[in-house]
N, C-alpha and C positions, 0 to 999 in steps of 0.2 A: 118281592122281588123281582121274581121271572117275567111276572105281569106286566112290570113297568119297566125292566128291560124293553120286551116285546113293544109297548105301547109306543116306547122312545124309537125303536130303530123303525118300525112301522110309519111313523112318522115321518121319520129323513128318509126315507124310501120314497114314499109318496111327494116328498117336498122335493128331492132331487132328484129322482128317478139315473141318479149314478149309480155304478157298481163299483166297488171298490178294491183292491186289493191290499196295499199296505196301508198302517195305521202309525199313527206320524205325533208323537207329545214333545212338544218345543218346552223349553226353559228359560228361564230368567235367560235374557239378551239375544237368546239365539232366533230369538222370531222372523231374523232377515231373512233363512230361509223359504218363507212366505212371499218373499218377493222372487222365488223362481221357479213359483207354483202358478201355472195355467189356470186361474180359479172360476171355476164353475158356478160355484156357491158361496157365501159365508154368511152363515147364521149365528147370530149373537145366543151364546148359550141361557140367557132372558129369554128368548122364543122356543125354548127346547123344552116339552114337557118334561119333567121328573130330573132335569137336571139343576147341579147346584150351579154359582156363580163366584168365581174367581176373584178374590179380595185384594190380591197381594200385585201392588206397583210395577210395571214393568209385562204385566199378563193380560193382553188385549180382552181375552173373553169372550173366541169367537171358534165353532166350527167350521171348518175349510176344504170345501170339497175340488179336486182341480187334477193336476198331468204334472208330473214333473220327473224325469227322465224318462218316461216313457213307460210309467205308470201311473196308474189313477188310487190318488191317496187320498184318505182324507184325514186332516190333520188337526190338531188342539192347540189353540195360538191362547195357552193359557192354561196350567194344568191345576186341581183343587190339592190340598196339603191336610194333614193328619193337624198340623197345628195351627191353622183356620179352626177349627172346631166341628170340620167337618167327621161323621162316622168314618172309618175302613170301607163300607159297603159303598161310602158315598165317596170315597177316593179314587175305588177303584169301577165305580158305574159307567162312566165314558170305555173305559177299555172294553168292557160284557157288552156294552150298545155295537164297538166297533167290530167285537167278533158276528152278532147277530146281520151287520150289515156287510159282512164278507169278507173281511181281513186275514191274511194268513202270513202275512208278519205284521211284528212292532217296532218300532225303533223310538226312544224315547231318548230325550238328553237332558241334561242339567248341569247346572255349575256346582262346583263342589270345592272343600278346602284339600288341600293338599298336604299329607303325615308323611310323605316318600320323601327322603331327603334328597334324593337323585332330581325329584321334583321341579317345573319352575314355574312360575305365574304365568298362565297364558297356553301350559302344554295341552294339548288335547289327549284325553286319555280314552282308548276303548275297554268299556269297561266288561272285566272276564268272570267276574262274579262278584257275588253282591254277599254283606252277614247283615240281615234283619235284627236291628237293635230297637226297633220300634215296642212298644209294649203291648201290642198285638199282631196280629195278622185277619187280611180280611178272609181268610178261609174259615175262622170262627165262627162257629152256629151251623144250624142244620145244612148236610152237602147239599148241593142243587145237583143233583147228577145228568142234568140236561148241560151243564157246564164242564163239569170230568172228575174224576174221582174223587173218594172222598181224601186219601193218603198221594198225594202227587207227587212225584220223582224232583227234585230239583238239583241232579248232580248236572245238567245241562242248560242249568237258566239262562244262560248267553251263548246263543248259537255261534259252534266253534267253525261252522265253514262260514257264515257270515261275518266274522272275524278275520279270517283268513283272506276273504275275497277285502274287507275294507283295511289291512292291512297293503296288499299288494296294490290297490290304487293308491294310497298315501303316498307308498315309496315311488311310486309312477309319476305322481304330481308333485313330490319333492316335499310333500306336508310332512314336517316332523309329529310322529304320536307316540304314544307310552299305553303303556297295558298296565292294567291292576285292579284290584278290587276294592268297589264300593261298600261303605257302611252307611247304611238311613238311621236317623236318628231323626228324634220329633222336632227339633228346634223349638219355639223360633230362635232361641238364644242362639249365639257363634257358642262352641266349643271351649272352654274353659284349656290351661295350657295340660292340665292334669289329664283332663281327659280325652286330651290329642295326643299324649302321649300312649295311652291305655289304649286307646285305636288301632294307634300303631303297633303295639304290642300283640292285640290280637290278630293282625296281620292282614290291616285294610291299607290302602295306597291313599285312599280319597274318605272323604267324607260330606253329607249330604242331608235334605231334608226330605227328601223325594223319590220316586223312581222303584225303590223295592215294592213297595205294594201292588204298585199298576204291573211289574216284571211276574211276582207271583199271581197274580188273576190269570194274566195270562199265559201263564207255563200248566195251570191249571187247566184251561182250557184248549192244551197244548199247540198255542201261538206260538210261532218262532220267535225269538227277541235278541237286537241289535239293540247296544246303550252306548254312549258317548260323554262324557265329561269335561267341561271345560274349569281346569285346574286356576281360582279366580282369586286364590291366598292360598298361606301357607302355615301350616300349624305344624313348625320344623321348631325344635330347639333353637332359639337363637335367631331367628326369623318372623317368629308372631309379631306382628302388630296390631292394632285397631282398625277395625275396620269396619264400612257403616255398606246397608244394602245396596247405596248409591258405588261403592268402589266394584260390588261383584257386579253390577249391570256393566260398570267401563267396561272391563278388563274382558268379560265375556261379549262386546261388543267389538274389542279389539282380532277377539279371537275368531270373530264372524266368518267372516272373509274365506279364511280358510278351511274351516267346517264346512259353509255351505258350498262350496268347491269339491270337496271328499261326499259329503250324502250327494249331491246330486247324481256324481259318477259311479256310486255306490247302491242308486236306483237303476242308474242304466245296466247293472252289471248283474242284475240278481231277478 
């Protein structure tokens, strides 16, 4: 695995000759942030050695190198999901490559279903913790000590200082935000009413099918993380309706302007 990570990062370094500071993973409907990046290089996943290829509608499938908010970034336009049939090692492979490219922070975004009754569709939720409900963990197997310790601490999975900065910026820009715990499940089915109730009862505010594995891998490598969810539907009793992937994309797109503004200013401040 370590050889594959090095091979991929060496390929990207040689191809771009671009030093990066921040890694970004753009989720469903949030690809509009790319329009704010001064792009230096855009490399399709299929052209990158050892990279999986995204199969989900709405995920472009390219790695973007460029500048936003005065910071050099590498952005995944389209991520890999466990439900697509990838192993956990494949899901988190790009994050490990980003570490070898030199990132010192990771920003992740996603679309999620809100289970907190105070949430509304279109809310932007800053993630302050997560619950891993995947049936496995990306760190299972032999530990790669070059990446991190065997038993990484997860008490600060989402960086408190980065959260405070984002809150201050949201207030300054008059953008409504909420904070909460994100539960990660495999998908690809959306949850049943009983599952939504269970997820709420165990302490989550939103539920989705990504983010948790990438953050675990990043924290294993001591990379500070900032995560944000767009609440695209509600799993609250009395408010549950049938939802399609297109519905999720449409709601995420409507919140895209505010989130893009927030993230751009956020990059300027860190």
